GUTI-715887 format. One record per residue (C-alpha): x, y, z; residue number from 1; residue in three letters. Coordinates in steps of 0.25 Angstrom, whole numbers, plus 5000, padded with zeros to 4 digits. Example, Ala and Ser with C-alpha at 12.3 -4.5 7.8 and 13.67 -1.06 7.14 Angstrom:
REM GUTI-715887
- east;north;up;fimi;vofi
- 5049;4982;5031;1;ALA
- 5055;4996;5029;2;SER
END
This chain:
REM GUTI-715887
- east;north;up;fimi;vofi
- 5741;5189;5600;1;MET
- 5750;5201;5600;2;ASP
- 5757;5204;5588;3;PRO
- 5771;5205;5596;4;THR
- 5769;5191;5602;5;THR
- 5764;5185;5589;6;LEU
- 5777;5190;5582;7;SER
- 5785;5184;5592;8;LEU
- 5779;5171;5592;9;ILE
- 5780;5171;5576;10;GLN
- 5794;5174;5577;11;LEU
- 5798;5164;5587;12;GLY
- 5791;5153;5578;13;VAL
- 5799;5158;5566;14;VAL
- 5812;5158;5573;15;PHE
- 5811;5145;5580;16;PHE
- 5807;5139;5566;17;ALA
- 5818;5146;5560;18;LEU
- 5827;5139;5571;19;GLY
- 5821;5125;5567;20;ILE
- 5823;5128;5552;21;LEU
- 5838;5133;5554;22;GLY
- 5840;5120;5562;23;ARG
- 5835;5111;5550;24;LEU
- 5843;5118;5540;25;ALA
- 5855;5115;5548;26;GLY
- 5852;5100;5551;27;LEU
- 5850;5098;5535;28;ILE
- 5862;5107;5531;29;GLY
- 5855;5118;5523;30;MET
- 5853;5133;5525;31;SER
- 5842;5138;5533;32;PRO
- 5838;5148;5523;33;VAL
- 5828;5139;5515;34;PRO
- 5821;5134;5528;35;LEU
- 5820;5149;5533;36;TYR
- 5813;5153;5520;37;LEU
- 5804;5141;5521;38;LEU
- 5801;5145;5536;39;GLY
- 5797;5159;5531;40;GLY
- 5788;5153;5520;41;LEU
- 5781;5145;5531;42;ALA
- 5779;5156;5540;43;PHE
- 5775;5167;5530;44;GLY
- 5763;5170;5521;45;HIS
- 5757;5158;5515;46;GLY
- 5766;5148;5524;47;GLY
- 5762;5139;5535;48;LEU
- 5761;5151;5546;49;VAL
- 5760;5166;5543;50;ASP
- 5769;5173;5554;51;LEU
- 5765;5188;5551;52;GLY
- 5769;5193;5563;53;GLY
- 5784;5193;5560;54;ILE
- 5784;5201;5549;55;GLU
- 5789;5214;5555;56;ASP
- 5801;5207;5562;57;PHE
- 5803;5198;5550;58;GLY
- 5805;5209;5541;59;HIS
- 5816;5217;5549;60;ILE
- 5822;5204;5553;61;ALA
- 5825;5200;5538;62;SER
- 5830;5212;5535;63;GLU
- 5841;5211;5547;64;ILE
- 5843;5197;5541;65;GLY
- 5846;5201;5528;66;VAL
- 5857;5212;5534;67;ILE
- 5862;5202;5542;68;LEU
- 5864;5191;5531;69;LEU
- 5872;5200;5523;70;LEU
- 5879;5206;5535;71;LEU
- 5884;5192;5538;72;MET
- 5887;5189;5523;73;LEU
- 5896;5202;5523;74;GLY
- 5904;5198;5536;75;LEU
- 5909;5185;5528;76;GLU
- 5916;5194;5518;77;TYR
- 5927;5206;5520;78;THR
- 5928;5216;5509;79;ALA
- 5941;5210;5504;80;LYS
- 5934;5197;5501;81;GLU
- 5923;5203;5494;82;LEU
- 5933;5210;5485;83;VAL
- 5941;5198;5483;84;THR
- 5929;5189;5480;85;GLY
- 5924;5199;5469;86;LEU
- 5938;5199;5463;87;LYS
- 5940;5184;5462;88;GLN
- 5926;5180;5459;89;SER
- 5918;5191;5452;90;TRP
- 5917;5183;5438;91;MET
- 5910;5171;5445;92;PRO
- 5902;5182;5452;93;GLY
- 5896;5188;5440;94;VAL
- 5894;5174;5434;95;LEU
- 5887;5171;5447;96;ASP
- 5878;5184;5446;97;LEU
- 5874;5182;5432;98;VAL
- 5871;5167;5433;99;LEU
- 5863;5168;5445;100;ASN
- 5856;5182;5444;101;MET
- 5850;5178;5429;102;LEU
- 5842;5166;5433;103;PRO
- 5834;5174;5444;104;GLY
- 5832;5186;5435;105;ALA
- 5827;5177;5423;106;ALA
- 5817;5169;5432;107;VAL
- 5811;5183;5437;108;ALA
- 5810;5188;5424;109;LEU
- 5804;5176;5418;110;MET
- 5793;5176;5430;111;LEU
- 5790;5190;5427;112;GLY
- 5796;5197;5439;113;TRP
- 5803;5208;5430;114;GLY
- 5816;5215;5432;115;PRO
- 5815;5216;5446;116;VAL
- 5812;5203;5449;117;GLY
- 5823;5198;5440;118;ALA
- 5833;5207;5449;119;LEU
- 5827;5201;5461;120;VAL
- 5828;5186;5456;121;MET
- 5842;5188;5450;122;ALA
- 5847;5191;5465;123;GLY
- 5839;5180;5471;124;VAL
- 5846;5170;5462;125;THR
- 5859;5176;5462;126;TYR
- 5867;5176;5476;127;SER
- 5870;5163;5483;128;SER
- 5868;5162;5498;129;SER
- 5880;5166;5505;130;SER
- 5876;5161;5518;131;GLY
- 5871;5148;5513;132;ILE
- 5884;5147;5504;133;VAL
- 5893;5149;5516;134;ALA
- 5886;5140;5526;135;LYS
- 5887;5129;5515;136;VAL
- 5902;5130;5513;137;LEU
- 5904;5131;5528;138;SER
- 5895;5119;5531;139;ASP
- 5902;5111;5520;140;LEU
- 5916;5115;5524;141;GLY
- 5919;5122;5511;142;ARG
- 5923;5136;5516;143;LEU
- 5938;5132;5514;144;GLY
- 5935;5126;5500;145;ASN
- 5943;5133;5487;146;ARG
- 5929;5136;5481;147;GLU
- 5924;5143;5493;148;THR
- 5930;5157;5490;149;PRO
- 5925;5157;5476;150;VAL
- 5911;5154;5482;151;VAL
- 5912;5164;5493;152;LEU
- 5917;5174;5482;153;SER
- 5905;5173;5474;154;ILE
- 5897;5175;5486;155;LEU
- 5904;5188;5488;156;VAL
- 5901;5193;5474;157;ILE
- 5886;5189;5476;158;GLU
- 5885;5197;5489;159;ASP
- 5892;5209;5482;160;LEU
- 5883;5208;5470;161;ALA
- 5871;5207;5481;162;MET
- 5877;5221;5486;163;ALA
- 5874;5227;5472;164;GLY
- 5862;5219;5469;165;TYR
- 5853;5222;5482;166;LEU
- 5854;5237;5480;167;PRO
- 5849;5237;5466;168;ILE
- 5839;5227;5469;169;LEU
- 5834;5235;5481;170;THR
- 5833;5248;5471;171;ALA
- 5826;5240;5461;172;VAL
- 5815;5234;5471;173;LEU
- 5814;5248;5476;174;ALA
- 5809;5253;5462;175;GLY
- 5820;5264;5462;176;VAL
- 5823;5270;5449;177;SER
- 5836;5267;5441;178;LEU
- 5843;5279;5446;179;ALA
- 5839;5275;5460;180;GLY
- 5843;5260;5457;181;GLY
- 5857;5265;5452;182;LEU
- 5858;5274;5463;183;THR
- 5856;5263;5473;184;ALA
- 5866;5254;5466;185;VAL
- 5877;5264;5466;186;ALA
- 5874;5267;5481;187;ILE
- 5876;5252;5484;188;SER
- 5888;5250;5476;189;LEU
- 5894;5262;5483;190;ALA
- 5891;5257;5496;191;VAL
- 5896;5244;5493;192;ILE
- 5909;5249;5488;193;THR
- 5911;5258;5500;194;ILE
- 5908;5247;5510;195;VAL
- 5918;5237;5503;196;LEU
- 5929;5248;5503;197;VAL
- 5926;5252;5517;198;ALA
- 5926;5236;5521;199;ALA
- 5939;5235;5514;200;LEU
- 5946;5246;5521;201;ARG
- 5939;5249;5534;202;PHE
- 5932;5236;5537;203;GLY
- 5939;5235;5550;204;HIS
- 5934;5248;5555;205;LEU
- 5919;5243;5552;206;VAL
- 5923;5230;5559;207;SER
- 5928;5238;5571;208;ALA
- 5916;5247;5572;209;LEU
- 5907;5235;5573;210;ILE
- 5915;5226;5581;211;ASP
- 5914;5225;5596;212;SER
- 5919;5215;5607;213;PRO
- 5905;5215;5613;214;ASP
- 5896;5205;5606;215;ARG
- 5883;5213;5608;216;GLU
- 5890;5226;5604;217;THR
- 5895;5219;5591;218;PHE
- 5882;5213;5587;219;LEU
- 5874;5227;5589;220;LEU
- 5885;5235;5581;221;LYS
- 5886;5224;5570;222;LEU
- 5870;5223;5568;223;LEU
- 5868;5238;5570;224;GLY
- 5879;5241;5559;225;ALA
- 5873;5230;5549;226;ALA
- 5858;5236;5551;227;LEU
- 5864;5250;5549;228;LEU
- 5872;5247;5538;229;VAL
- 5860;5240;5531;230;ALA
- 5850;5250;5534;231;GLY
- 5861;5261;5528;232;LEU
- 5863;5253;5516;233;ALA
- 5848;5252;5514;234;SER
- 5846;5267;5515;235;ALA
- 5857;5268;5503;236;LEU
- 5849;5259;5494;237;GLN
- 5860;5248;5497;238;VAL
- 5854;5235;5502;239;SER
- 5854;5234;5517;240;ALA
- 5859;5220;5516;241;ALA
- 5870;5225;5507;242;VAL
- 5874;5235;5518;243;GLY
- 5875;5223;5528;244;ALA
- 5883;5216;5519;245;PHE
- 5893;5227;5517;246;LEU
- 5894;5229;5532;247;LEU
- 5898;5215;5533;248;GLY
- 5908;5215;5523;249;ILE
- 5914;5228;5531;250;ALA
- 5915;5220;5544;251;ILE
- 5928;5211;5544;252;SER
- 5937;5203;5552;253;GLY
- 5933;5198;5566;254;ALA
- 5922;5208;5567;255;THR
- 5916;5201;5554;256;ALA
- 5917;5187;5561;257;GLN
- 5912;5191;5574;258;ASN
- 5900;5198;5567;259;ALA
- 5896;5186;5558;260;ALA
- 5896;5178;5572;261;ARG
- 5887;5188;5580;262;VAL
- 5878;5190;5568;263;LEU
- 5876;5176;5564;264;GLU
- 5864;5173;5573;265;PRO
- 5857;5186;5570;266;LEU
- 5859;5184;5555;267;ARG
- 5853;5170;5556;268;ASP
- 5841;5175;5563;269;LEU
- 5837;5187;5555;270;PHE
- 5842;5180;5542;271;ALA
- 5832;5169;5545;272;ALA
- 5821;5178;5547;273;MET
- 5825;5185;5533;274;PHE
- 5822;5172;5527;275;PHE
- 5810;5169;5535;276;VAL
- 5804;5183;5531;277;VAL
- 5807;5181;5517;278;PHE
- 5800;5167;5518;279;GLY
- 5788;5174;5525;280;LEU
- 5786;5184;5513;281;ASN
- 5786;5173;5503;282;THR
- 5773;5165;5502;283;ASP
- 5776;5150;5500;284;PRO
- 5764;5148;5491;285;ARG
- 5773;5157;5480;286;THR
- 5784;5147;5481;287;ILE
- 5778;5135;5473;288;PRO
- 5776;5144;5460;289;PRO
- 5790;5148;5459;290;VAL
- 5796;5134;5464;291;LEU
- 5800;5129;5450;292;GLY
- 5806;5142;5446;293;VAL
- 5815;5142;5459;294;ALA
- 5820;5128;5457;295;ALA
- 5823;5131;5443;296;LEU
- 5830;5144;5447;297;LEU
- 5837;5136;5458;298;ALA
- 5843;5127;5448;299;VAL
- 5848;5137;5439;300;VAL
- 5853;5146;5452;301;GLY
- 5861;5133;5456;302;ALA
- 5867;5131;5444;303;THR
- 5872;5145;5441;304;THR
- 5879;5145;5455;305;LYS
- 5885;5133;5453;306;ILE
- 5890;5138;5440;307;ALA
- 5895;5151;5446;308;THR
- 5902;5144;5458;309;GLY
- 5909;5133;5448;310;TRP
- 5914;5144;5438;311;TRP
- 5919;5153;5450;312;ALA
- 5926;5141;5457;313;ALA
- 5932;5136;5443;314;SER
- 5939;5150;5441;315;ARG
- 5946;5148;5454;316;GLN
- 5952;5134;5449;317;GLY
- 5942;5126;5459;318;ILE
- 5940;5112;5455;319;GLY
- 5926;5106;5451;320;THR
- 5922;5102;5465;321;MET
- 5925;5116;5471;322;GLY
- 5917;5122;5459;323;ARG
- 5905;5114;5461;324;ALA
- 5906;5118;5476;325;ARG
- 5908;5132;5474;326;ALA
- 5895;5132;5464;327;GLY
- 5886;5123;5474;328;ALA
- 5889;5133;5486;329;ALA
- 5883;5144;5479;330;LEU
- 5870;5139;5475;331;ILE
- 5863;5143;5488;332;ALA
- 5854;5156;5488;333;ARG
- 5849;5163;5500;334;GLY
- 5850;5176;5507;335;GLU
- 5852;5185;5496;336;PHE
- 5841;5179;5487;337;SER
- 5830;5180;5498;338;ILE
- 5835;5194;5502;339;VAL
- 5834;5198;5487;340;ILE
- 5820;5192;5486;341;ALA
- 5816;5198;5499;342;GLY
- 5819;5213;5495;343;LEU
- 5812;5211;5482;344;ALA
- 5799;5205;5488;345;VAL
- 5799;5215;5499;346;ALA
- 5800;5226;5489;347;SER
- 5787;5221;5480;348;GLY
- 5795;5223;5468;349;ALA
- 5794;5207;5464;350;VAL
- 5783;5198;5465;351;PRO
- 5782;5189;5477;352;ALA
- 5785;5177;5469;353;GLU
- 5799;5181;5469;354;LEU
- 5800;5179;5483;355;ALA
- 5795;5165;5482;356;ALA
- 5804;5162;5471;357;LEU
- 5816;5167;5479;358;ALA
- 5812;5159;5491;359;THR
- 5811;5146;5483;360;THR
- 5824;5149;5476;361;TYR
- 5832;5151;5488;362;VAL
- 5826;5140;5496;363;LEU
- 5830;5130;5484;364;ILE
- 5844;5137;5483;365;MET
- 5846;5138;5498;366;ALA
- 5844;5123;5500;367;VAL
- 5850;5118;5487;368;PHE
- 5863;5126;5488;369;GLY
- 5868;5120;5501;370;PRO
- 5863;5106;5497;371;VAL
- 5871;5108;5483;372;ALA
- 5884;5113;5490;373;ALA
- 5884;5100;5499;374;ARG
- 5882;5091;5487;375;MET
- 5891;5097;5477;376;VAL
- 5903;5089;5481;377;GLU
- 5898;5076;5482;378;PRO
- 5890;5078;5469;379;ALA
- 5903;5083;5462;380;MET
- 5912;5073;5469;381;GLY
- 5903;5062;5462;382;ALA
- 5902;5069;5448;383;LEU
- 5918;5071;5448;384;LEU
- 5920;5056;5453;385;ARG
- 5911;5051;5442;386;LYS
- 5920;5046;5430;387;LYS
- 5915;5045;5416;388;PRO
- 5913;5031;5412;389;GLU
- 5922;5025;5401;390;PRO
- 5918;5025;5387;391;ALA
- 5914;5011;5382;392;ILE
END
């Protein structure tokens, strides 16, 4: 069969299967990310069917998926919100970083993956999934709750931390010297500072440049700007994903709302391919050996996120139920964890087992996070209603 024909057939099968998986996730009230990862595992090397004809398209589609994920995330925040969130929640943010990076780093060192593996796994276990958290809060009607600004502030700090972490990781994976790594970090911090200042003062100009009354023109300008900025950021040794995130921050007002609405279908399409491609590159036969470690890491990761949210909410004078909701909302991991593991495995600087551990960990946390967020209210309500029995 002609290679192009074969690729079209295989892509059709993949997209149709993703549609079914997405529908299934919606019916059972969970994020589709775990099902997309499972789909990739089923279609990849060592899975049920090996679809080797979509590798070239899958690679570029997954890159675009990461860019759109981070661009959409940036559109949710303004530069002022980032600065305000940083001022209000920097202490919980530091606690969040320490508590949730250490378990991943420790596991990597215990497994003999060295300092590079420790740096990668620290990022995998650190960041909550903004996409899953936002969807869960919306689905549960908690966007107006008192604890929700606390949760969003922590997510903002995590995003800013990732903006500094990803360039460091990229430099380390590339094997650059210490001086080269410090240069990359300095460039990254300079670019981030310049963009935030520009977004605060000239964000309306960026929005005006991209905005257009014609939907087609608007989409082309927006997508072109995202890919251009991502490419330039990568050339400056700043992560392409971070470049897209910063562009999203610079776009504000009605333009940001229109951009989110126009990009959402594209984001969903290419992001789904990103998760599938990550699954394609992971041999499912490598998962059983790391399942126990992933489960243990998930228990620790859920506990540390609950502790972070609880303490952050308590600092704002929020009651017990709100503290519990804040902690449970932060449990889910997703996009960033897979992005980090994907970068590391593609570089060849870490063992393939790391991809299996990261995939298994994200699968567990992406499923358990929304479930915990839903169950925390009835569980805490029952606990608070329970009165101690009188002494005899």
